[in-house]
C-alpha positions, -999 to 999 in steps of 0.1 A, spaced: 0 0 0 14 34 -9 14 63 15 -15 87 11 7 116 25 31 127 -3 55 155 5 53 151 43 84 143 64 92 106 65 88 86 97 103 51 98 95 24 123 117 24 154 128 -6 174 111 -8 208 129 -18 240 123 -53 253 89 -57 272 106 -61 306 125 -28 302 109 1 322 117 24 293 93 4 271 64 27 280 82 58 269 101 70 239 117 102 226 116 131 251 100 108 277 67 107 258 45 78 267 36 51 241 0 43 233 11 8 223 30 -20 240 24 -39 273 13 -10 295 -12 3 270 -25 -32 263 -28 -43 300 -43 -12 316 -53 15 291 -74 35 316 -45 37 340 -23 50 312 -49 76 303 -50 88 339 -12 90 341 -13 111 310 -40 133 324 -20 139 356 12 147 337 -2 168 309 -38 178 316 -67 174 291 -44 172 260 -13 150 261 16 144 236 20 107 229 37 82 206 19 58 183 33 26 167 66 35 150 69 62 176 49 86 155 40 117 175 4 127 180 -18 145 205 -44 125 226 -74 145 238 -83 133 274 -108 159 285 -145 156 278 -150 192 269 -118 193 248 -131 162 228 -163 181 222 -143 211 210 -125 190 184 -157 172 173 -177 204 169 -150 225 150 -142 210 116 -128 243 105 -100 239 131 -98 201 132 -102 184 98 -111 147 92 -90 147 60 -59 127 67 -41 142 37 -34 172 60 -11 151 82 24 164 85 37 129 89 45 104 62 41 68 74 64 39 66 49 16 40 45 -11 65 30 11 93 1 -5 111 -14 30 112 -20 31 74 -52 10 74 -70 33 99 -56 66 87 -52 64 49 -77 87 31 -108 71 17 -137 88 -2 -161 83 27 -178 107 51 -154 98 79 -126 116 60 -145 144 43 -152 180 53 -173 209 41 -195 205 10 -181 171 1 -190 158 36 -225 173 33 -230 156 -1 -219 122 11 -236 124 45 -269 133 29 -268 100 9 -259 80 40 -284 96 64 -313 96 39 -307 59 30 -304 49 67 -336 67 74 -355 44 50 -348 13 71 -380 0 86 -374 1 123 -403 -21 132 -394 -47 106 -358 -45 117 -368 -54 153 -387 -84 140 -356 -97 122 -334 -91 153 -358 -112 174 -360 -140 148 -322 -142 143 -317 -142 180 -341 -172 183 -321 -189 155 -288 -185 173 -303 -196 206 -317 -227 189 -281 -238 182 -271 -240 219 -303 -238 240 -304 -276 246 -268 -277 257 -273 -254 287 -241 -236 280 -227 -212 254 -201 -185 247 -221 -153 244 -193 -136 224 -186 -162 198 -220 -178 197 -241 -147 199 -226 -112 200 -203 -118 170 -230 -134 149 -262 -115 155 -252 -80 141 -239 -93 108 -270 -113 102 -292 -82 107 -269 -58 89 -266 -81 59 -303 -80 54 -303 -42 56 -275 -40 31 -291 -64 6 -264 -91 11 -277 -128 7 -283 -144 40 -259 -174 32 -231 -149 28 -236 -131 62 -217 -153 86 -186 -158 64 -186 -121 57 -187 -114 95 -157 -137 100 -138 -117 73 -147 -84 89 -135 -96 124 -102 -109 109 -98 -77 89 -99 -54 119 -74 -75 138 -37 -72 131 -36 -108 117 -15 -122 89 -47 -128 68 -62 -93 74 -55 -81 38 -70 -112 23 -101 -108 45 -103 -71 34 -103 -83 -2 -132 -107 6 -152 -78 20 -144 -56 -10 -153 -83 -35 -186 -90 -17 -194 -53 -19 -185 -52 -56 -208 -81 -64 -236 -65 -43 -233 -33 -63 -234 -52 -96 -266 -71 -85 -283 -40 -72 -276 -20 -103 -294 -47 -123 -321 -55 -98 -326 -28 -72 -344 -36 -39 -354 -21 -6 -320 -21 9 -291 2 17 -270 -6 -13 -299 2 -37 -308 34 -19 -272 47 -20 -269 38 -57 -301 57 -65 -296 87 -43 -297 122 -58 -263 130 -44 -249 110 -73 -224 88 -56 -200 69 -79 -198 32 -77 -165 34 -58 -181 59 -33 -210 35 -28 -186 6 -23 -164 24 2 -194 36 22 -209 1 23 -176 -13 34 -170 14 60 -205 12 74 -205 -26 75 -172 -28 94 -180 0 118 -216 -11 125 -208 -47 129 -177 -43 152 -192 -15 173 -225 -33 178 -209 -66 186 -186 -49 212 -216 -31 227 -235 -63 230 -206 -82 246 -198 -55 271 -234 -50 281 -239 -88 286 -207 -89 306 -219 -61 329 -253 -79 333 -235 -111 343 -208 -96 366 -224 -66 383 -251 -76 407 -263 -41 413 -265 -34 376 -285 -66 369 -307 -60 399 -316 -25 387 -323 -39 353 -344 -68 364 -363 -48 390 -373 -21 366 -352 7 381 -332 9 349 -343 2 313 -321 -17 289 -316 15 268 -304 32 300 -281 2 306 -266 6 272 -257 42 280 -240 32 312 -219 7 292 -211 34 266 -198 56 294 -177 29 309 -167 8 278 -174 27 246 -171 4 215 -143 26 202 -118 39 229 -98 61 206 -104 77 171 -72 87 153 -87 108 125 -85 146 132 -58 169 120 -52 205 129 -59 228 99 -35 254 113 -17 264 144 -40 266 174 -43 260 211 -63 232 227 -64 224 264 -35 248 270 -13 230 244 1 246 213 -10 224 183 8 229 150 -10 228 117 -10 192 103 -6 176 138 -28 145 145 -53 152 173 -68 119 184 -102 117 201 -98 99 234 -134 88 238 -128 64 267 -106 88 285 -131 117 279 -159 96 294 -139 92 326 -129 129 329 -132 139 365 -147 172 354 -179 153 343 -176 121 364 -159 129 397 -171 95 411 -170 67 386 -191 45 408 -221 68 405 -245 54 379 -249 75 347 -274 52 330 -298 72 308 -273 100 305 -265 103 267 -238 130 269 -211 103 266 -187 104 236 -193 69 223 -210 81 191 -192 113 187 -209 147 182 -210 175 157 -211 170 120 -194 136 121 -217 121 148 -224 85 140 -253 84 115 -263 49 123 -262 50 161 -299 45 166 -298 13 144 -268 -1 164 -285 7 197 -318 -9 185 -300 -41 175 -282 -44 208 -313 -35 229 -337 -59 212 -311 -88 210 -301 -86 246 -337 -82 259 -348 -112 238 -319 -134 250 -325 -126 286 -362 -133 282 -354 -167 267 -326 -175 292 -337 -159 325 -313 -178 347 -282 -173 325 -251 -172 347 -214 -166 341 -197 -200 339 -162 -189 350 -148 -164 376 -148 -129 362 -110 -128 366 -107 -154 339 -124 -133 312 -98 -121 287 -98 -89 267 -77 -81 236 -67 -44 235 -57 -26 203 -49 10 197 -85 20 191 -106 -5 210 -108 -34 235 -125 -66 226 -140 -91 250 -127 -125 237 -151 -149 255 -181 -149 278 -189 -185 288 -223 -190 305 -245 -218 316 -283 -219 321 -311 -244 324 -311 -265 292 -341 -258 270 -359 -280 245 -352 -265 211 -381 -250 192 -394 -271 163 -382 -257 130 -411 -250 106 -390 -249 74 -379 -278 53 -343 -288 62 -318 -281 35 -289 -305 25 -264 -279 38 -281 -262 68 -282 -224 66 -301 -197 84 -337 -197 71 -348 -164 56 -372 -147 81 -408 -154 72 -430 -125 60 -458 -137 83 -469 -115 111 -446 -115 142 -455 -137 172 -474 -120 200 -452 -101 224 -441 -122 254 -435 -109 289 -401 -94 293 -374 -112 314 -376 -83 338 -413 -89 346 -407 -126 349 -380 -121 374 -398 -95 394 -429 -117 397 -411 -146 412 
C-alpha cells in the first residue's frame, strides 16, 4: 500500500525496548507510548497517568513512535468534534509520512467516505448515507433481530451452555446488517468472519479485506441490475450521485463500523449484566431500562476507545497545548468519558445520560447510532427473556480482553443456564443447513419481558 501523504516528512518504524524494560512505555523526550504492554494491559490507568502529567491534552507516541496528541478531556473532545474548521477529518493534511508497513495506514489512509470528508463534500456524502439509513423500517428490523436471536439460541439452548461472544454477539449484528444491506443471507456469517479478521492485526487481514471488497462489488453489480429495498440500492439511486466506488467504500466502511461496534456493545453489556449484581438487579427490578443500561456501558466501555482521525488545519491552542498545523489530534473517547470534570465519582450510575462520547458529536456524529442501539437493545432483551437464569460459567477474573490502539474486545463470555428444549423448526431442512430467511408472516405476540418474569417470582 502506498502512502497517502506525499510530501510530508518521513517517519520510519523504530525498534522498541524489550517488554521487561521500564523504558518500554516511553520513547523520545520521555513521551508515553499508546502501544506496548502498559497500553494493552491497563489503558485506563495509562490515560490517567497522561491526564495527571499533561492535563486534558497529552503528547503521545503511536506505533513506529509517531508523534500525536491525545485528547483526554470531555470538553476538549467536544471542542474538536464540533469544530471541523479547526480540526479536519481529512488525513491528507497530516504532517507525517508513514512507513509503507506502518500499522497506522489501514486506519488513517484517506478514503472517499464521510469519515474523511469536510465541508460541501462531507455534506453531499452524508446526505446520501443519512437519507438511506432513514429508509430502514425500524419495526421490521426489530422483528428480524428477534428472529435471528431465536435462531442463534436454537443452536445452543439444549446444551445449557454457550459463549455469548462467539455464539451470539459476534454473529447477530452481521445477520441483521446483511439483510439491511441487501447481502444474501448465506453470505452473512462468512462475511462477518472476514470483517473480524480484517480489523485485527492478523496475517490474513489483507485477504479478509479483499473478501469484504469483492462482496461489496458483487452486491453493487446485482443491485444496479435489480434494485431492492436495501441500503445498497438506496445509495446507488440517491440524488447525491455517488460513484460506484463511493458506494462501495461507504458500504464497506458502514458494515465494518456497525458490525464491530454493535458486537462490542452487546458483549460489554452482557458482561456487565452477568458480573455486576447491582447493575443486573436494577435492570431486572425495573429501576433501569435496557436503553439506559446501554448508555451506562457506553460511558464505561465505549465500542471505540480512541479515534485517530482529526488533524489541525492550522496552528491553534487546545487544552492549553500549542498544536501545529497538520498535527494529528486523536479523540480519546474512553478517556473523555472518565474525565473527573464530568464524572468525579466513577461508581455513581450514569445510566440514561447520553452525553457520553461513544457516538461522537458534531457534523461527524455516527449516522447509524440508533440502528446499532436498537439491534443491541432488542437482541439482549430477547436473549435474557429466553434464558432468564443465565449465569457466568467462570470467575470474572478469567475473562480475557484483547486491546488494540482503538478498542478493547472481550474475547469470550462463557455462560450456563437451564437447558431448553429446542423450538421445532417449521422450514424444510436443506442439504447444507443455513439460516432460514425470516418469514413474511406477522410476528408472534409479544411475550412478557425477562424483567417482569424475574420481578414476579
